[in-house]
C-alpha positions, 0 to 999 in steps of 0.5 A: 558467456559471463561467469556470473548471473545478474542474480549472483551480482544482486546477492553480492550487493545485498550481502554487502548491504547486510554487512554495512548495516552495522554502520550507523548511517546505513539502511537497507537497499530497496528494489529500485536501488538494487536495479540501479546498482546492477546498472552501474556495475554492468556499465563499469565492468564493461568499460574496464574489462571489455566484457559484460559482468552478466548476460541478462538484458537491462530493460528500460522501464518506467522507473529506470533500468531493470533486469527482469530476472532480478525483478521477478526474484524480489518483486514481492518487496515492492518499494519496501527495503529488501531483507536479505537473510540467505546464508551467502558468502560474498567471496564466492563471486571472485577473490580477485582483489581488483574485482572486489574493489570495483564492486565495493566502489560501485556499491558505495557510489550507487548507494550514496546516489540512491540516498537522495532518490529513495523517495522519488519515482518516475511518473507519467507526464500530463502530456502522455496522460492527455494522449491516452484519452480525449484531452486538450493539451497546452504546451507553453513556451516549447521554444525553450526546449533545448534537448533535441530528443525532446523535440523529436518526441514532440514532433512525433505527437504532431506528425500524422503517426501521432505517437510517442515511444516511452523509455519503457518501450511502450508506444502511446498513440495520440487519441483522435479527439486530443488537441495539442495547443502550443503557446508562446509570448513573442514579446518576452525577451526570454521567449523565441520563435518556434523551432521550424520543425515544430512550426511546420507540423502545426495545422493552424497558427494564430497570432493574438494582438494585445487586449484593447482597453475595452477588452481589459475592462470587460475581463476585469469586471468578471472578477471585480464589480466594486469599481465604477467602469469609468475608473477601470477604463481610465486605468486600462487606457493608461496601460495601453499608453504605457505599452505604446510608450515602451514600443516607441522608446524601445524599452525591452525586458519588462512586461505590461499587459492584462495581468499587470492591469489586474494587479494594479486594480487589486492594489488600488482597491487595497491602498485606495491610492491609484498612483501609489498602487501603480508604482509597485504593479504596472510601473514596476514591471514595465521596465527593468531600469530605474530611469525608465520606470521614473519616466513612465510614472511621470509621463503616463501615470501622474499626467493622467491621475493628477488628483487622487480620486476616492475609490467609488463603488460601481 
């Protein structure tokens, strides 16, 4: 059994903080910082001495590690600084120089670390919130998740059990009406295929083909109504031709799709020059190399738009 309680160590840190307040660069410890200091102290003492500094359990709560006994003592402060006004002598802990040095260094390290964290708290992710009530959750590019633990938790939501365990210990079960969509763009260099463990848990898989020129025109007309359909179709045909050119020439590292088409149309409306507008939109993003972009511009833009047409209203 330890000689000290978590409250004893907490009071030591608070008393040390009160003393440090004479320094111009110091400020009061908040409850969140105090709990982190206790966490650091327990870990360091256990590593050095081989025994725990105090016997109370450290719990994994939403906002970080918490000793409940200390939480109950100072919870009335909320997120405000703790004003420690007890008549307390920090030497009551231990007069051993080495031990005092350990606590002092933990205080300084934890205090400095907490300086940059004082305005931040952990918040519930939109995925967890979406599981609590009927929702449609889209998880984009899950293939870039590198932490195995994150994938395990994601698989837990996709399994028949449909649940996830939070760091606080709470088990959140996916609402029966919640639908999870996983989306990725296999044509992007930075994206990979789905992890096999995730793929095996999908109920359905849909591979989406690129939009046709007609589909692009139909979609853009929902936003832009001031251009005649013929010009919109001609520009959409050019986008499809650039896509085919990049596949044929094995050009990778660029993008050419509906978003680039829409950017081109908007730029054309502003600049009144379809060829110039293409240079900074559809062509600029189609290929990473200058020579490749020049080839695309000459063969796919200049050949289709030989004379600069005026912007005509629909």
